[in-house]
N, C-alpha and C positions, 0 to 999 in steps of 0.2 A: 784908498779903496774907491774904485769907480762905481758909480750907480747910474743905471739907465732908467729914466722915467718915461713911460709910454702913456699917452693920453688918448682916451677913447670917448666917443659919444655913444650913449646907450639909446635903445629904441624909445625910451620914455623922455628923451632929450636931455637927460642929466649927463654929467661928465664924470668919468672915473679915471684915476691915474694908478698905474701899477709900477712898482719899483723892482729892479733886478740888480742885485749886488755883484760886484766883481766881474764886470763886463770886460771882454777882451779889449785891450788897448788898440788892437788893429781893426776893430769894427769900423766900417765905413758908414757914411750916411745912407748909402744904397742898401747895406746890410740891415740897418736899423729900420728903414722904410719897408723893406721886404718882410721883416719880422712883424711889424705892426699891421701890415696888410694881411699877412697870413693869419694872424690871430683874429682879426676882424672878419675876413672872408670865410673863415672856417668855424665861426662861432665858438671859439676855444674857451671863452669865459662868459659867465653870466652872474648877475648880482641880484639876489632875491627873485630869481626867475626872469629877469630882464636881460635880453641878449644885447651884445654890442652891435651898434649900427654902423659906425665908421671909425677909422683911425684918424686922429686929429694932428698928432705930431709927437716929437720926442726930444729929449735933451739928456746929455751926459753930464753929471756933476761929480764932484769929489766929496765923498762923505768922510767925516772925521769921527772915528770911533772913540768914545770915552770909556774909561775904566772906572 
């Protein structure tokens, strides 16, 4: 299972990472950067009332599911 981790800087200078499971294997770096920028530019998320300031980066990893 592929997992995309997007890292953002919040307006209070803290950092937050979100994870998205089962990312398309055909997603390009440009697709991922566009997604991070879209989330950041449109204030799609906030944490305890603090909005995202900027998109810092992303990585795709392989998660192992345990039963």
